[in-house]
Chimera marker file (.cmm) of the C-alpha trace (Angstrom):
<marker_set name="trace">
<marker id="1" x="32.009" y="121.295" z="163.398" r="1" g="1" b="0" radius="0.5"/>
<marker id="2" x="34.929" y="121.820" z="166.099" r="1" g="1" b="0" radius="0.5"/>
<marker id="3" x="38.536" y="121.949" z="164.819" r="1" g="1" b="0" radius="0.5"/>
<marker id="4" x="41.253" y="121.751" z="167.480" r="1" g="1" b="0" radius="0.5"/>
<marker id="5" x="43.892" y="123.601" z="168.410" r="1" g="1" b="0" radius="0.5"/>
<marker id="6" x="46.574" y="120.049" z="168.097" r="1" g="1" b="0" radius="0.5"/>
<marker id="7" x="45.900" y="120.570" z="164.194" r="1" g="1" b="0" radius="0.5"/>
<marker id="8" x="47.389" y="123.957" z="163.506" r="1" g="1" b="0" radius="0.5"/>
<marker id="9" x="47.772" y="123.418" z="159.749" r="1" g="1" b="0" radius="0.5"/>
<marker id="10" x="43.817" y="123.464" z="159.311" r="1" g="1" b="0" radius="0.5"/>
<marker id="11" x="43.560" y="126.920" z="160.283" r="1" g="1" b="0" radius="0.5"/>
<marker id="12" x="45.753" y="128.423" z="157.873" r="1" g="1" b="0" radius="0.5"/>
<marker id="13" x="42.815" y="127.174" z="155.346" r="1" g="1" b="0" radius="0.5"/>
<marker id="14" x="39.926" y="127.975" z="156.706" r="1" g="1" b="0" radius="0.5"/>
<marker id="15" x="38.784" y="131.705" z="155.488" r="1" g="1" b="0" radius="0.5"/>
<marker id="16" x="37.746" y="133.140" z="158.656" r="1" g="1" b="0" radius="0.5"/>
<marker id="17" x="39.398" y="133.528" z="162.156" r="1" g="1" b="0" radius="0.5"/>
<marker id="18" x="39.489" y="130.899" z="164.666" r="1" g="1" b="0" radius="0.5"/>
<marker id="19" x="41.495" y="132.763" z="167.575" r="1" g="1" b="0" radius="0.5"/>
<marker id="20" x="40.585" y="135.227" z="169.723" r="1" g="1" b="0" radius="0.5"/>
<marker id="21" x="43.519" y="137.161" z="168.829" r="1" g="1" b="0" radius="0.5"/>
<marker id="22" x="43.279" y="136.724" z="165.631" r="1" g="1" b="0" radius="0.5"/>
<marker id="23" x="43.903" y="139.903" z="163.288" r="1" g="1" b="0" radius="0.5"/>
<marker id="24" x="40.593" y="140.300" z="161.924" r="1" g="1" b="0" radius="0.5"/>
<marker id="25" x="40.054" y="140.858" z="158.277" r="1" g="1" b="0" radius="0.5"/>
<marker id="26" x="37.412" y="140.738" z="155.576" r="1" g="1" b="0" radius="0.5"/>
<marker id="27" x="36.571" y="138.266" z="152.236" r="1" g="1" b="0" radius="0.5"/>
<marker id="28" x="38.980" y="139.987" z="148.983" r="1" g="1" b="0" radius="0.5"/>
<marker id="29" x="36.074" y="141.344" z="147.205" r="1" g="1" b="0" radius="0.5"/>
<marker id="30" x="37.524" y="140.025" z="143.631" r="1" g="1" b="0" radius="0.5"/>
<marker id="31" x="35.594" y="141.553" z="141.337" r="1" g="1" b="0" radius="0.5"/>
<marker id="32" x="36.885" y="145.090" z="142.482" r="1" g="1" b="0" radius="0.5"/>
<marker id="33" x="40.565" y="143.211" z="142.436" r="1" g="1" b="0" radius="0.5"/>
<marker id="34" x="40.001" y="142.063" z="138.800" r="1" g="1" b="0" radius="0.5"/>
<marker id="35" x="39.026" y="146.055" z="137.438" r="1" g="1" b="0" radius="0.5"/>
<marker id="36" x="42.320" y="146.864" z="139.554" r="1" g="1" b="0" radius="0.5"/>
<marker id="37" x="44.522" y="144.814" z="138.014" r="1" g="1" b="0" radius="0.5"/>
<marker id="38" x="43.228" y="145.387" z="134.019" r="1" g="1" b="0" radius="0.5"/>
<marker id="39" x="43.178" y="149.392" z="135.037" r="1" g="1" b="0" radius="0.5"/>
<marker id="40" x="46.749" y="148.905" z="135.844" r="1" g="1" b="0" radius="0.5"/>
<marker id="41" x="46.926" y="146.543" z="132.725" r="1" g="1" b="0" radius="0.5"/>
<marker id="42" x="45.710" y="149.737" z="130.531" r="1" g="1" b="0" radius="0.5"/>
<marker id="43" x="47.695" y="151.845" z="131.416" r="1" g="1" b="0" radius="0.5"/>
<marker id="44" x="50.935" y="150.183" z="131.264" r="1" g="1" b="0" radius="0.5"/>
<marker id="45" x="50.034" y="149.340" z="127.942" r="1" g="1" b="0" radius="0.5"/>
<marker id="46" x="49.035" y="152.538" z="126.990" r="1" g="1" b="0" radius="0.5"/>
<marker id="47" x="52.083" y="153.782" z="128.095" r="1" g="1" b="0" radius="0.5"/>
<marker id="48" x="53.933" y="151.535" z="125.912" r="1" g="1" b="0" radius="0.5"/>
<marker id="49" x="51.543" y="152.355" z="123.063" r="1" g="1" b="0" radius="0.5"/>
<marker id="50" x="52.576" y="155.886" z="123.114" r="1" g="1" b="0" radius="0.5"/>
<marker id="51" x="55.824" y="154.954" z="123.255" r="1" g="1" b="0" radius="0.5"/>
<marker id="52" x="55.963" y="152.960" z="120.465" r="1" g="1" b="0" radius="0.5"/>
<marker id="53" x="54.071" y="155.676" z="118.368" r="1" g="1" b="0" radius="0.5"/>
<marker id="54" x="56.747" y="158.386" z="119.320" r="1" g="1" b="0" radius="0.5"/>
<marker id="55" x="59.284" y="156.040" z="118.003" r="1" g="1" b="0" radius="0.5"/>
<marker id="56" x="56.888" y="155.151" z="114.504" r="1" g="1" b="0" radius="0.5"/>
<marker id="57" x="56.624" y="158.714" z="114.014" r="1" g="1" b="0" radius="0.5"/>
<marker id="58" x="60.200" y="159.556" z="114.356" r="1" g="1" b="0" radius="0.5"/>
<marker id="59" x="60.960" y="156.141" z="111.523" r="1" g="1" b="0" radius="0.5"/>
<marker id="60" x="58.193" y="158.201" z="109.001" r="1" g="1" b="0" radius="0.5"/>
<marker id="61" x="59.853" y="161.709" z="109.657" r="1" g="1" b="0" radius="0.5"/>
<marker id="62" x="63.068" y="159.289" z="108.987" r="1" g="1" b="0" radius="0.5"/>
<marker id="63" x="60.951" y="158.049" z="105.671" r="1" g="1" b="0" radius="0.5"/>
<marker id="64" x="59.972" y="160.997" z="103.964" r="1" g="1" b="0" radius="0.5"/>
<marker id="65" x="63.262" y="162.631" z="104.474" r="1" g="1" b="0" radius="0.5"/>
<marker id="66" x="64.751" y="159.581" z="102.853" r="1" g="1" b="0" radius="0.5"/>
<marker id="67" x="62.259" y="160.135" z="99.984" r="1" g="1" b="0" radius="0.5"/>
<marker id="68" x="62.331" y="163.480" z="99.566" r="1" g="1" b="0" radius="0.5"/>
<marker id="69" x="66.562" y="162.551" z="98.992" r="1" g="1" b="0" radius="0.5"/>
<marker id="70" x="65.503" y="160.269" z="96.227" r="1" g="1" b="0" radius="0.5"/>
<marker id="71" x="63.715" y="162.493" z="94.363" r="1" g="1" b="0" radius="0.5"/>
<marker id="72" x="65.675" y="164.935" z="94.215" r="1" g="1" b="0" radius="0.5"/>
<marker id="73" x="68.616" y="162.787" z="93.580" r="1" g="1" b="0" radius="0.5"/>
<marker id="74" x="66.361" y="161.074" z="90.115" r="1" g="1" b="0" radius="0.5"/>
<marker id="75" x="65.878" y="164.747" z="89.251" r="1" g="1" b="0" radius="0.5"/>
<marker id="76" x="69.254" y="165.840" z="89.557" r="1" g="1" b="0" radius="0.5"/>
<marker id="77" x="70.979" y="162.647" z="87.767" r="1" g="1" b="0" radius="0.5"/>
<marker id="78" x="68.377" y="163.095" z="84.834" r="1" g="1" b="0" radius="0.5"/>
<marker id="79" x="69.380" y="166.852" z="84.454" r="1" g="1" b="0" radius="0.5"/>
<marker id="80" x="71.763" y="168.069" z="82.409" r="1" g="1" b="0" radius="0.5"/>
<marker id="81" x="75.127" y="169.435" z="83.208" r="1" g="1" b="0" radius="0.5"/>
<marker id="82" x="78.536" y="169.706" z="81.604" r="1" g="1" b="0" radius="0.5"/>
<marker id="83" x="80.818" y="169.459" z="85.410" r="1" g="1" b="0" radius="0.5"/>
<marker id="84" x="82.236" y="167.346" z="87.723" r="1" g="1" b="0" radius="0.5"/>
<marker id="85" x="79.642" y="167.896" z="91.141" r="1" g="1" b="0" radius="0.5"/>
<marker id="86" x="81.391" y="168.173" z="94.085" r="1" g="1" b="0" radius="0.5"/>
<marker id="87" x="80.446" y="166.603" z="97.515" r="1" g="1" b="0" radius="0.5"/>
<marker id="88" x="79.083" y="169.086" z="100.035" r="1" g="1" b="0" radius="0.5"/>
<marker id="89" x="78.752" y="171.669" z="97.636" r="1" g="1" b="0" radius="0.5"/>
<marker id="90" x="75.347" y="173.162" z="97.068" r="1" g="1" b="0" radius="0.5"/>
<marker id="91" x="73.843" y="173.788" z="93.288" r="1" g="1" b="0" radius="0.5"/>
<marker id="92" x="70.821" y="175.222" z="91.714" r="1" g="1" b="0" radius="0.5"/>
<marker id="93" x="68.661" y="173.009" z="89.236" r="1" g="1" b="0" radius="0.5"/>
<marker id="94" x="66.615" y="174.494" z="86.572" r="1" g="1" b="0" radius="0.5"/>
<marker id="95" x="64.057" y="173.853" z="84.485" r="1" g="1" b="0" radius="0.5"/>
<marker id="96" x="64.380" y="174.573" z="80.649" r="1" g="1" b="0" radius="0.5"/>
<marker id="97" x="61.018" y="175.130" z="79.123" r="1" g="1" b="0" radius="0.5"/>
<marker id="98" x="62.409" y="175.529" z="75.938" r="1" g="1" b="0" radius="0.5"/>
<marker id="99" x="63.885" y="172.377" z="75.642" r="1" g="1" b="0" radius="0.5"/>
<marker id="100" x="62.055" y="170.325" z="78.467" r="1" g="1" b="0" radius="0.5"/>
<marker id="101" x="64.681" y="169.259" z="80.449" r="1" g="1" b="0" radius="0.5"/>
<marker id="102" x="66.401" y="170.320" z="83.506" r="1" g="1" b="0" radius="0.5"/>
<marker id="103" x="69.446" y="171.757" z="84.554" r="1" g="1" b="0" radius="0.5"/>
<marker id="104" x="71.891" y="171.199" z="87.238" r="1" g="1" b="0" radius="0.5"/>
<marker id="105" x="74.375" y="175.052" z="87.264" r="1" g="1" b="0" radius="0.5"/>
<marker id="106" x="76.126" y="176.360" z="89.576" r="1" g="1" b="0" radius="0.5"/>
<marker id="107" x="74.641" y="180.431" z="89.616" r="1" g="1" b="0" radius="0.5"/>
<marker id="108" x="72.022" y="180.508" z="92.173" r="1" g="1" b="0" radius="0.5"/>
<marker id="109" x="68.940" y="182.574" z="91.213" r="1" g="1" b="0" radius="0.5"/>
<marker id="110" x="69.945" y="185.976" z="92.719" r="1" g="1" b="0" radius="0.5"/>
<marker id="111" x="73.600" y="184.970" z="91.097" r="1" g="1" b="0" radius="0.5"/>
<marker id="112" x="72.554" y="186.551" z="88.141" r="1" g="1" b="0" radius="0.5"/>
<marker id="113" x="73.379" y="190.153" z="86.268" r="1" g="1" b="0" radius="0.5"/>
<marker id="114" x="70.319" y="190.042" z="83.773" r="1" g="1" b="0" radius="0.5"/>
<marker id="115" x="68.380" y="187.286" z="85.852" r="1" g="1" b="0" radius="0.5"/>
<marker id="116" x="66.917" y="184.310" z="85.019" r="1" g="1" b="0" radius="0.5"/>
<marker id="117" x="67.219" y="183.561" z="81.196" r="1" g="1" b="0" radius="0.5"/>
<marker id="118" x="63.146" y="184.039" z="80.234" r="1" g="1" b="0" radius="0.5"/>
<marker id="119" x="62.697" y="180.401" z="79.445" r="1" g="1" b="0" radius="0.5"/>
<marker id="120" x="63.544" y="178.382" z="82.486" r="1" g="1" b="0" radius="0.5"/>
<marker id="121" x="62.207" y="178.798" z="85.761" r="1" g="1" b="0" radius="0.5"/>
<marker id="122" x="63.905" y="178.191" z="89.276" r="1" g="1" b="0" radius="0.5"/>
<marker id="123" x="63.086" y="174.077" z="90.610" r="1" g="1" b="0" radius="0.5"/>
<marker id="124" x="65.146" y="173.504" z="93.755" r="1" g="1" b="0" radius="0.5"/>
<marker id="125" x="68.793" y="174.486" z="95.678" r="1" g="1" b="0" radius="0.5"/>
<marker id="126" x="70.473" y="170.955" z="96.112" r="1" g="1" b="0" radius="0.5"/>
<marker id="127" x="73.345" y="169.818" z="97.859" r="1" g="1" b="0" radius="0.5"/>
<marker id="128" x="75.236" y="166.382" z="96.842" r="1" g="1" b="0" radius="0.5"/>
<marker id="129" x="76.114" y="164.241" z="100.003" r="1" g="1" b="0" radius="0.5"/>
<marker id="130" x="78.913" y="162.069" z="100.377" r="1" g="1" b="0" radius="0.5"/>
<marker id="131" x="76.358" y="158.939" z="99.525" r="1" g="1" b="0" radius="0.5"/>
<marker id="132" x="75.590" y="160.485" z="96.267" r="1" g="1" b="0" radius="0.5"/>
<marker id="133" x="72.811" y="161.056" z="96.880" r="1" g="1" b="0" radius="0.5"/>
<marker id="134" x="71.700" y="164.737" z="96.546" r="1" g="1" b="0" radius="0.5"/>
<marker id="135" x="69.441" y="166.425" z="98.993" r="1" g="1" b="0" radius="0.5"/>
<marker id="136" x="66.779" y="169.473" z="98.884" r="1" g="1" b="0" radius="0.5"/>
<marker id="137" x="68.126" y="172.618" z="100.390" r="1" g="1" b="0" radius="0.5"/>
<marker id="138" x="65.663" y="174.887" z="101.704" r="1" g="1" b="0" radius="0.5"/>
<marker id="139" x="66.511" y="178.081" z="100.203" r="1" g="1" b="0" radius="0.5"/>
<marker id="140" x="66.599" y="181.069" z="103.057" r="1" g="1" b="0" radius="0.5"/>
<marker id="141" x="65.003" y="184.326" z="102.829" r="1" g="1" b="0" radius="0.5"/>
<marker id="142" x="68.396" y="187.185" z="103.207" r="1" g="1" b="0" radius="0.5"/>
<link id1="1" id2="2" r="1" g="1" b="0" radius="0.2"/>
<link id1="2" id2="3" r="1" g="1" b="0" radius="0.2"/>
<link id1="3" id2="4" r="1" g="1" b="0" radius="0.2"/>
<link id1="4" id2="5" r="1" g="1" b="0" radius="0.2"/>
<link id1="5" id2="6" r="1" g="1" b="0" radius="0.2"/>
<link id1="6" id2="7" r="1" g="1" b="0" radius="0.2"/>
<link id1="7" id2="8" r="1" g="1" b="0" radius="0.2"/>
<link id1="8" id2="9" r="1" g="1" b="0" radius="0.2"/>
<link id1="9" id2="10" r="1" g="1" b="0" radius="0.2"/>
<link id1="10" id2="11" r="1" g="1" b="0" radius="0.2"/>
<link id1="11" id2="12" r="1" g="1" b="0" radius="0.2"/>
<link id1="12" id2="13" r="1" g="1" b="0" radius="0.2"/>
<link id1="13" id2="14" r="1" g="1" b="0" radius="0.2"/>
<link id1="14" id2="15" r="1" g="1" b="0" radius="0.2"/>
<link id1="15" id2="16" r="1" g="1" b="0" radius="0.2"/>
<link id1="16" id2="17" r="1" g="1" b="0" radius="0.2"/>
<link id1="17" id2="18" r="1" g="1" b="0" radius="0.2"/>
<link id1="18" id2="19" r="1" g="1" b="0" radius="0.2"/>
<link id1="19" id2="20" r="1" g="1" b="0" radius="0.2"/>
<link id1="20" id2="21" r="1" g="1" b="0" radius="0.2"/>
<link id1="21" id2="22" r="1" g="1" b="0" radius="0.2"/>
<link id1="22" id2="23" r="1" g="1" b="0" radius="0.2"/>
<link id1="23" id2="24" r="1" g="1" b="0" radius="0.2"/>
<link id1="24" id2="25" r="1" g="1" b="0" radius="0.2"/>
<link id1="25" id2="26" r="1" g="1" b="0" radius="0.2"/>
<link id1="26" id2="27" r="1" g="1" b="0" radius="0.2"/>
<link id1="27" id2="28" r="1" g="1" b="0" radius="0.2"/>
<link id1="28" id2="29" r="1" g="1" b="0" radius="0.2"/>
<link id1="29" id2="30" r="1" g="1" b="0" radius="0.2"/>
<link id1="30" id2="31" r="1" g="1" b="0" radius="0.2"/>
<link id1="31" id2="32" r="1" g="1" b="0" radius="0.2"/>
<link id1="32" id2="33" r="1" g="1" b="0" radius="0.2"/>
<link id1="33" id2="34" r="1" g="1" b="0" radius="0.2"/>
<link id1="34" id2="35" r="1" g="1" b="0" radius="0.2"/>
<link id1="35" id2="36" r="1" g="1" b="0" radius="0.2"/>
<link id1="36" id2="37" r="1" g="1" b="0" radius="0.2"/>
<link id1="37" id2="38" r="1" g="1" b="0" radius="0.2"/>
<link id1="38" id2="39" r="1" g="1" b="0" radius="0.2"/>
<link id1="39" id2="40" r="1" g="1" b="0" radius="0.2"/>
<link id1="40" id2="41" r="1" g="1" b="0" radius="0.2"/>
<link id1="41" id2="42" r="1" g="1" b="0" radius="0.2"/>
<link id1="42" id2="43" r="1" g="1" b="0" radius="0.2"/>
<link id1="43" id2="44" r="1" g="1" b="0" radius="0.2"/>
<link id1="44" id2="45" r="1" g="1" b="0" radius="0.2"/>
<link id1="45" id2="46" r="1" g="1" b="0" radius="0.2"/>
<link id1="46" id2="47" r="1" g="1" b="0" radius="0.2"/>
<link id1="47" id2="48" r="1" g="1" b="0" radius="0.2"/>
<link id1="48" id2="49" r="1" g="1" b="0" radius="0.2"/>
<link id1="49" id2="50" r="1" g="1" b="0" radius="0.2"/>
<link id1="50" id2="51" r="1" g="1" b="0" radius="0.2"/>
<link id1="51" id2="52" r="1" g="1" b="0" radius="0.2"/>
<link id1="52" id2="53" r="1" g="1" b="0" radius="0.2"/>
<link id1="53" id2="54" r="1" g="1" b="0" radius="0.2"/>
<link id1="54" id2="55" r="1" g="1" b="0" radius="0.2"/>
<link id1="55" id2="56" r="1" g="1" b="0" radius="0.2"/>
<link id1="56" id2="57" r="1" g="1" b="0" radius="0.2"/>
<link id1="57" id2="58" r="1" g="1" b="0" radius="0.2"/>
<link id1="58" id2="59" r="1" g="1" b="0" radius="0.2"/>
<link id1="59" id2="60" r="1" g="1" b="0" radius="0.2"/>
<link id1="60" id2="61" r="1" g="1" b="0" radius="0.2"/>
<link id1="61" id2="62" r="1" g="1" b="0" radius="0.2"/>
<link id1="62" id2="63" r="1" g="1" b="0" radius="0.2"/>
<link id1="63" id2="64" r="1" g="1" b="0" radius="0.2"/>
<link id1="64" id2="65" r="1" g="1" b="0" radius="0.2"/>
<link id1="65" id2="66" r="1" g="1" b="0" radius="0.2"/>
<link id1="66" id2="67" r="1" g="1" b="0" radius="0.2"/>
<link id1="67" id2="68" r="1" g="1" b="0" radius="0.2"/>
<link id1="68" id2="69" r="1" g="1" b="0" radius="0.2"/>
<link id1="69" id2="70" r="1" g="1" b="0" radius="0.2"/>
<link id1="70" id2="71" r="1" g="1" b="0" radius="0.2"/>
<link id1="71" id2="72" r="1" g="1" b="0" radius="0.2"/>
<link id1="72" id2="73" r="1" g="1" b="0" radius="0.2"/>
<link id1="73" id2="74" r="1" g="1" b="0" radius="0.2"/>
<link id1="74" id2="75" r="1" g="1" b="0" radius="0.2"/>
<link id1="75" id2="76" r="1" g="1" b="0" radius="0.2"/>
<link id1="76" id2="77" r="1" g="1" b="0" radius="0.2"/>
<link id1="77" id2="78" r="1" g="1" b="0" radius="0.2"/>
<link id1="78" id2="79" r="1" g="1" b="0" radius="0.2"/>
<link id1="79" id2="80" r="1" g="1" b="0" radius="0.2"/>
<link id1="80" id2="81" r="1" g="1" b="0" radius="0.2"/>
<link id1="81" id2="82" r="1" g="1" b="0" radius="0.2"/>
<link id1="82" id2="83" r="1" g="1" b="0" radius="0.2"/>
<link id1="83" id2="84" r="1" g="1" b="0" radius="0.2"/>
<link id1="84" id2="85" r="1" g="1" b="0" radius="0.2"/>
<link id1="85" id2="86" r="1" g="1" b="0" radius="0.2"/>
<link id1="86" id2="87" r="1" g="1" b="0" radius="0.2"/>
<link id1="87" id2="88" r="1" g="1" b="0" radius="0.2"/>
<link id1="88" id2="89" r="1" g="1" b="0" radius="0.2"/>
<link id1="89" id2="90" r="1" g="1" b="0" radius="0.2"/>
<link id1="90" id2="91" r="1" g="1" b="0" radius="0.2"/>
<link id1="91" id2="92" r="1" g="1" b="0" radius="0.2"/>
<link id1="92" id2="93" r="1" g="1" b="0" radius="0.2"/>
<link id1="93" id2="94" r="1" g="1" b="0" radius="0.2"/>
<link id1="94" id2="95" r="1" g="1" b="0" radius="0.2"/>
<link id1="95" id2="96" r="1" g="1" b="0" radius="0.2"/>
<link id1="96" id2="97" r="1" g="1" b="0" radius="0.2"/>
<link id1="97" id2="98" r="1" g="1" b="0" radius="0.2"/>
<link id1="98" id2="99" r="1" g="1" b="0" radius="0.2"/>
<link id1="99" id2="100" r="1" g="1" b="0" radius="0.2"/>
<link id1="100" id2="101" r="1" g="1" b="0" radius="0.2"/>
<link id1="101" id2="102" r="1" g="1" b="0" radius="0.2"/>
<link id1="102" id2="103" r="1" g="1" b="0" radius="0.2"/>
<link id1="103" id2="104" r="1" g="1" b="0" radius="0.2"/>
<link id1="104" id2="105" r="1" g="1" b="0" radius="0.2"/>
<link id1="105" id2="106" r="1" g="1" b="0" radius="0.2"/>
<link id1="106" id2="107" r="1" g="1" b="0" radius="0.2"/>
<link id1="107" id2="108" r="1" g="1" b="0" radius="0.2"/>
<link id1="108" id2="109" r="1" g="1" b="0" radius="0.2"/>
<link id1="109" id2="110" r="1" g="1" b="0" radius="0.2"/>
<link id1="110" id2="111" r="1" g="1" b="0" radius="0.2"/>
<link id1="111" id2="112" r="1" g="1" b="0" radius="0.2"/>
<link id1="112" id2="113" r="1" g="1" b="0" radius="0.2"/>
<link id1="113" id2="114" r="1" g="1" b="0" radius="0.2"/>
<link id1="114" id2="115" r="1" g="1" b="0" radius="0.2"/>
<link id1="115" id2="116" r="1" g="1" b="0" radius="0.2"/>
<link id1="116" id2="117" r="1" g="1" b="0" radius="0.2"/>
<link id1="117" id2="118" r="1" g="1" b="0" radius="0.2"/>
<link id1="118" id2="119" r="1" g="1" b="0" radius="0.2"/>
<link id1="119" id2="120" r="1" g="1" b="0" radius="0.2"/>
<link id1="120" id2="121" r="1" g="1" b="0" radius="0.2"/>
<link id1="121" id2="122" r="1" g="1" b="0" radius="0.2"/>
<link id1="122" id2="123" r="1" g="1" b="0" radius="0.2"/>
<link id1="123" id2="124" r="1" g="1" b="0" radius="0.2"/>
<link id1="124" id2="125" r="1" g="1" b="0" radius="0.2"/>
<link id1="125" id2="126" r="1" g="1" b="0" radius="0.2"/>
<link id1="126" id2="127" r="1" g="1" b="0" radius="0.2"/>
<link id1="127" id2="128" r="1" g="1" b="0" radius="0.2"/>
<link id1="128" id2="129" r="1" g="1" b="0" radius="0.2"/>
<link id1="129" id2="130" r="1" g="1" b="0" radius="0.2"/>
<link id1="130" id2="131" r="1" g="1" b="0" radius="0.2"/>
<link id1="131" id2="132" r="1" g="1" b="0" radius="0.2"/>
<link id1="132" id2="133" r="1" g="1" b="0" radius="0.2"/>
<link id1="133" id2="134" r="1" g="1" b="0" radius="0.2"/>
<link id1="134" id2="135" r="1" g="1" b="0" radius="0.2"/>
<link id1="135" id2="136" r="1" g="1" b="0" radius="0.2"/>
<link id1="136" id2="137" r="1" g="1" b="0" radius="0.2"/>
<link id1="137" id2="138" r="1" g="1" b="0" radius="0.2"/>
<link id1="138" id2="139" r="1" g="1" b="0" radius="0.2"/>
<link id1="139" id2="140" r="1" g="1" b="0" radius="0.2"/>
<link id1="140" id2="141" r="1" g="1" b="0" radius="0.2"/>
<link id1="141" id2="142" r="1" g="1" b="0" radius="0.2"/>
</marker_set>
């Protein structure tokens, strides 16, 4: 089959060079190109997956902190206390074994001159937040 120079539109559709000065090219290996495309897609998907997992880790940490605040709030509201707690102030939660109740006090475990009463156990240090929830404060060792 002979292709004439008068029909250049047919030259573009042929798989091989038609002229002496045409650029040399080899057929593309389709399977190799597909493998490259799949590898690039996997790499991009892994980057996106890792980014989403970082966000999920942050959200889980925030959810645990919120659950901790809710647990502390429930313990404080179940406790007995005879004063009006102020937002932002630190208080101390004790458990009275004799009466089997929680007590919210302004005295910390190191503020007692004669020590904590015999039937009381120190539970945690809490702070009232602006949204009326309570946050457990980690006690620093001095």
